[in-house]
VEXVOLO-727260 format. One record per residue (C-alpha): y, x, z; residue in one letter. Coordinates in pm, 1 decimal. Layout:
BEGIN
((Y,X,Z),A)
...
This chain:
BEGIN
((0.0,0.0,0.0),M)
((363.5,100.7,-38.8),F)
((477.1,318.6,249.5),R)
((834.8,399.8,349.4),L)
((845.4,707.7,574.6),T)
((1202.1,832.2,611.4),I)
((1264.3,1031.8,927.3),R)
((1560.1,1227.3,1053.9),D)
((1419.8,1510.5,1267.4),V)
((1621.2,1797.6,1417.6),V)
((1398.8,2102.5,1492.4),P)
((1414.5,2235.6,1845.8),F)
((1522.2,2571.5,1706.0),S)
((1852.6,2412.7,1600.7),Q)
((1937.2,2289.7,1949.8),L)
((2161.7,2481.7,2187.2),G)
((2044.1,2573.8,2537.5),N)
((2219.4,2280.6,2693.9),E)
((2067.2,2049.0,2431.9),G)
((1705.6,2134.3,2515.1),Q)
((1542.9,1866.9,2729.2),G)
((1862.8,1664.8,2729.7),A)
((1713.6,1342.9,2599.8),V)
((1820.4,1064.8,2834.2),N)
((1675.2,719.3,2892.7),D)
((1915.8,569.3,2640.2),S)
((1789.9,808.7,2369.7),D)
((1430.4,723.6,2452.4),R)
((1502.3,352.8,2433.8),S)
((1671.3,396.4,2098.3),T)
((1369.6,589.5,1968.5),G)
((1123.5,323.7,2084.2),H)
((1336.6,50.7,1930.4),A)
((1369.2,235.4,1599.3),A)
((993.4,252.2,1540.3),Q)
((935.8,-126.8,1550.2),P)
((1241.3,-175.1,1329.6),R)
((1101.6,68.2,1073.0),R)
((762.4,-103.6,1088.1),A)
((925.1,-445.0,1043.0),D)
((1129.5,-320.2,748.6),A)
((814.7,-177.4,588.5),R)
((623.4,-502.3,631.1),R)
((916.6,-704.6,495.1),N)
((936.3,-482.8,188.5),K)
((561.2,-511.8,130.1),E)
((587.0,-890.9,158.8),T)
((864.0,-888.7,-99.7),L)
((661.6,-669.8,-336.8),L)
((353.9,-889.6,-296.6),D)
((565.4,-1193.4,-379.6),A)
((713.5,-1024.3,-686.9),A)
((368.1,-920.5,-808.5),A)
((242.7,-1277.2,-768.5),S)
((536.8,-1417.8,-963.0),I)
((494.8,-1155.0,-1235.2),F)
((132.6,-1265.6,-1282.3),V)
((229.1,-1627.7,-1345.5),T)
((573.6,-1591.3,-1504.3),S)
((602.6,-1235.4,-1636.7),G)
((840.6,-957.7,-1537.2),V)
((1143.0,-1154.4,-1657.1),D)
((1091.2,-1423.3,-1392.6),A)
((1410.7,-1533.5,-1212.4),P)
((1489.4,-1335.7,-900.3),V)
((1540.3,-1662.3,-710.3),R)
((1171.0,-1747.0,-767.9),D)
((1065.7,-1415.3,-617.4),I)
((1302.7,-1465.0,-325.0),A)
((1165.2,-1813.9,-259.4),A)
((807.0,-1683.1,-269.1),K)
((894.4,-1406.5,-22.0),A)
((1100.0,-1636.1,201.6),G)
((1415.8,-1427.8,171.7),V)
((1753.7,-1458.5,4.0),G)
((1824.8,-1306.0,-334.7),T)
((2071.1,-1068.2,-168.6),A)
((1779.2,-910.4,18.1),T)
((1603.2,-833.9,-309.4),I)
((1915.6,-683.6,-464.9),Y)
((1971.9,-474.9,-154.1),R)
((1628.2,-315.3,-189.6),H)
((1616.5,-315.9,-570.1),F)
((1959.2,-309.8,-739.5),P)
((1810.8,-355.7,-1090.6),T)
((1512.1,-540.7,-1232.1),R)
((1367.8,-209.2,-1348.0),A)
((1379.9,-84.0,-986.8),D)
((1181.5,-388.9,-876.4),L)
((925.8,-359.4,-1157.0),I)
((868.3,9.1,-1081.7),I)
((825.8,-62.7,-710.3),A)
((578.8,-343.8,-781.9),V)
((387.1,-116.6,-1019.4),Y)
((350.5,158.0,-758.2),R)
((272.3,-96.5,-486.6),H)
((-7.5,-246.2,-696.7),Q)
((-145.9,95.1,-788.9),V)
((-160.7,188.4,-420.8),D)
((-324.9,-141.1,-325.0),A)
((-583.6,-104.4,-601.6),C)
((-655.8,255.2,-498.3),A)
((-701.9,163.1,-132.7),E)
((-927.6,-130.3,-217.2),A)
((-1194.4,91.1,-377.1),G)
((-1331.5,261.7,-63.8),P)
((-1304.0,-63.3,133.4),A)
((-1507.1,-253.4,-125.9),L)
((-1765.2,22.5,-139.7),L)
((-1807.4,1.4,237.1),A)
((-1832.7,-378.8,255.6),T)
((-2006.9,-488.4,-66.2),S)
((-2385.2,-539.7,-75.4),P)
((-2430.7,-278.2,-350.5),T)
((-2214.9,-16.4,-526.0),P)
((-2241.7,-213.4,-852.2),H)
((-2102.7,-522.8,-682.7),V)
((-1823.1,-309.2,-536.5),A)
((-1747.7,-174.4,-882.8),L)
((-1730.2,-525.0,-1029.1),G)
((-1499.1,-647.5,-754.9),R)
((-1274.2,-344.4,-795.4),W)
((-1254.0,-388.3,-1172.1),V)
((-1154.5,-750.6,-1110.2),D)
((-862.0,-624.5,-901.6),L)
((-783.4,-371.0,-1170.9),F)
((-758.4,-652.6,-1426.6),V)
((-513.3,-831.7,-1197.1),D)
((-309.3,-512.6,-1182.7),F)
((-304.6,-482.2,-1560.5),L)
((-156.3,-831.1,-1580.3),V)
((127.7,-740.6,-1344.4),T)
((192.1,-429.2,-1552.2),K)
((265.6,-637.7,-1861.3),H)
((623.6,-586.7,-1977.8),G)
((675.3,-259.1,-1794.8),L)
((720.0,-54.0,-2111.8),A)
((988.7,-289.6,-2240.5),A)
((1171.7,-279.4,-1907.1),A)
((1169.8,100.9,-1914.8),L)
((1223.9,150.1,-2286.8),Q)
((1531.0,365.7,-2222.4),N)
((1356.2,581.6,-1963.1),D)
((1058.2,753.2,-2123.0),N)
((1044.3,1013.5,-1846.7),T)
((1021.4,742.6,-1581.0),G)
((744.5,566.7,-1766.9),F)
((546.6,889.3,-1810.0),E)
((585.5,961.7,-1440.1),T)
((444.9,619.8,-1352.9),L)
((154.1,662.9,-1593.0),H)
((71.2,998.2,-1431.5),A)
((85.7,830.5,-1089.2),Y)
((-147.7,557.0,-1218.1),F)
((-405.9,812.5,-1334.3),L)
((-378.0,1034.4,-1026.0),D)
((-436.0,742.6,-789.7),R)
((-691.1,530.6,-975.7),L)
((-915.1,771.3,-1167.2),L)
((-1062.6,927.6,-848.6),P)
((-1130.0,581.0,-702.7),V)
((-1302.1,456.0,-1016.4),C)
((-1499.8,780.7,-1035.3),T)
((-1621.8,735.4,-678.2),R)
((-1735.9,379.7,-750.9),L)
((-1914.7,481.5,-1071.6),L)
((-2081.9,778.9,-902.3),D)
((-2203.7,559.4,-615.2),A)
((-2345.7,298.7,-853.0),A)
((-2513.3,568.7,-1063.6),A)
((-2656.5,741.3,-754.7),A)
((-2807.0,411.4,-640.5),S)
((-2979.2,377.3,-977.9),G)
((-2792.3,57.1,-1063.2),E)
((-2601.0,180.4,-1367.9),I)
((-2635.5,439.8,-1638.3),R)
((-2474.0,771.5,-1539.4),P)
((-2310.4,867.9,-1868.2),D)
((-1984.6,671.4,-1842.0),L)
((-1675.5,831.7,-1693.0),N)
((-1388.3,659.5,-1515.9),A)
((-1132.8,718.1,-1789.2),Y)
((-1357.8,556.3,-2050.6),Q)
((-1418.0,252.6,-1832.6),L)
((-1053.5,203.0,-1738.0),M)
((-940.3,252.0,-2096.9),R)
((-1201.7,2.7,-2216.8),G)
((-1099.5,-258.7,-1961.0),V)
((-735.8,-204.8,-2051.1),G)
((-808.0,-257.1,-2419.7),N)
((-993.1,-580.5,-2345.5),L)
((-686.9,-708.9,-2158.9),C)
((-441.2,-646.9,-2442.8),I)
((-285.0,-971.4,-2563.4),G)
((-473.4,-1190.1,-2315.7),A)
((-147.1,-1328.7,-2177.4),D)
((-35.5,-1461.9,-2516.1),S)
((-359.2,-1628.1,-2630.4),D)
((-495.3,-1906.2,-2411.0),L)
((-817.0,-1911.7,-2612.1),R)
((-899.2,-1554.2,-2512.9),Y)
((-1056.7,-1489.5,-2172.6),D)
((-1035.0,-1116.2,-2113.1),A)
((-1186.4,-1143.5,-1765.3),R)
((-1506.1,-1294.3,-1905.3),Q)
((-1546.4,-1002.6,-2145.2),L)
((-1473.4,-752.3,-1869.1),V)
((-1745.6,-915.2,-1657.0),E)
((-1987.1,-877.3,-1949.7),L)
((-1886.8,-512.2,-1979.0),L)
((-1960.2,-443.3,-1611.2),I)
((-2287.3,-636.5,-1629.6),A)
((-2383.8,-430.3,-1933.4),G)
((-2359.4,-108.1,-1732.4),L)
((-2667.1,-203.3,-1533.8),R)
((-2986.0,-16.6,-1605.3),R)
((-3274.6,-234.7,-1726.9),P)
((-3545.1,-281.8,-1466.3),R)
């Protein structure tokens, strides 16, 4: 998930003699109060990003900001305060969804009845992510460097997770071992192209067939 970890720390080496050990009760109280505030701010931002991702799935990345605000239970000013432009919001949602998808892999592997089931459930989440990603290139068309940075982040975070799921399923004897993570993710991505503009096309059904087809015959 998206994490915000901004801290202002003064090393002890920068303190004068009279400053060492001079933290009073008021300072301690302020420190204790700051941590819950930071945690609350982090949760509020994650709630906002979850709401934006949900709206993007149903309405696309051009959805009105007021719809996202209503979904998150905040005012539009709150969204603009965190994300001054739509591109800022789209990028944040993209990274948030990448992180959520990456973190889901190990959890699914630990809780699913088999590695193949875990792989299928993770790919289902990956398909959801691909839907939220729709329109990103257009939103960042004037920032090729930013888009390339996000794509690198996508690969760095998700390829190792997909690899771990594939390796586990292959080690259990459930699937053939000759497919790598990049091939699978690229194949799923290709199956999802255009699915949002053609109601007759069910990309998820074809992705399910793809995952089922990985199984070794018994």
